[in-house]
C-alpha positions as CSV (number, residue, x, y, z in Angstrom):
1,E,97.7,-167.0,-118.5
2,T,98.0,-170.6,-118.3
3,L,98.8,-171.2,-122.2
4,L,101.7,-168.4,-121.7
5,F,102.7,-168.7,-118.6
6,Y,106.4,-168.3,-119.5
7,H,106.1,-165.3,-121.4
8,P,107.4,-162.1,-119.4
9,A,104.7,-159.8,-120.9
10,V,102.4,-161.9,-119.5
11,W,103.4,-161.6,-116.2
12,W,103.6,-158.2,-116.2
13,L,100.2,-157.8,-117.3
14,S,99.2,-160.4,-114.5
15,G,100.6,-158.5,-111.8
16,C,98.5,-155.1,-113.2
17,L,95.7,-156.8,-113.2
18,R,96.1,-158.3,-110.1
19,S,96.8,-155.0,-108.0
20,E,93.9,-153.0,-110.3
21,R,91.8,-156.1,-108.4
22,E,92.9,-155.4,-105.0
23,L,92.0,-151.5,-105.5
24,C,88.7,-152.1,-106.7
25,C,88.3,-154.4,-103.7
26,D,89.2,-151.4,-101.5
27,E,86.9,-149.3,-102.9
28,L,84.1,-152.0,-102.4
29,A,85.1,-152.2,-98.7
30,V,85.7,-148.5,-98.2
31,K,82.2,-148.1,-99.6
32,A,80.2,-150.9,-97.9
33,T,81.8,-149.6,-94.4
34,G,82.4,-145.4,-95.4
35,E,85.6,-145.8,-92.9
36,R,88.6,-144.6,-95.0
37,I,90.8,-144.4,-92.0
38,T,89.7,-147.5,-90.0
39,Y,90.0,-149.5,-93.5
40,A,93.6,-147.9,-94.1
41,S,94.6,-148.8,-90.3
42,T,94.0,-151.9,-90.5
43,L,95.4,-152.7,-93.7
44,E,98.6,-151.3,-92.4
45,S,98.1,-153.7,-89.1
46,L,97.9,-156.8,-91.1
47,S,101.0,-155.8,-93.1
48,R,103.1,-155.2,-90.0
49,A,101.5,-158.5,-88.6
50,R,102.5,-160.1,-92.0
51,S,105.8,-158.7,-92.2
52,A,106.9,-159.6,-88.8
53,T,106.6,-163.5,-89.6
54,K,107.8,-163.5,-92.9
55,R,111.4,-165.0,-93.4
56,P,113.4,-163.7,-96.2
57,V,113.4,-166.0,-99.7
58,L,116.5,-165.8,-101.9
59,A,115.0,-163.6,-105.0
60,A,111.2,-163.7,-103.9
61,G,109.3,-160.5,-105.3
62,L,111.9,-159.6,-107.9
63,G,110.0,-157.2,-110.0
64,Q,107.2,-156.2,-108.1
65,D,106.1,-153.2,-106.2
66,K,108.1,-153.0,-103.2
67,K,105.4,-151.1,-100.7
68,P,102.3,-152.5,-102.3
69,T,100.3,-151.7,-98.9
70,L,101.7,-148.0,-98.9
71,S,100.2,-147.8,-102.5
72,R,96.8,-149.1,-101.5
73,V,96.7,-147.0,-98.3
74,R,97.4,-143.7,-100.4
75,H,95.0,-145.4,-103.3
76,I,92.3,-145.5,-100.2
77,L,93.2,-142.0,-98.8
78,G,93.2,-140.3,-102.1
79,L,96.7,-139.6,-101.8
80,T,99.1,-139.1,-104.8
81,P,102.2,-141.3,-104.7
82,T,105.6,-138.8,-104.1
83,Q,107.2,-138.4,-106.9
84,R,111.3,-139.7,-106.9
85,K,114.1,-137.2,-107.7
């Protein structure tokens, strides 16, 4: 990643791997506690608190998942993403 930092494919692949790592960590946390709903609720609460203090930055987050917490919560609860029409 360091050698090919400016290559867009490396950015894309790095983002995919980062998302998969998050999902793996979520699964480990749920497996350790056995509380899927509590964990999902905690993620949502933390996301709300973080977004309340976040200031918008021009062009920040371009090309990223617009709702990463929602995707994580759906994965934790075993829900499939809704299809866009």
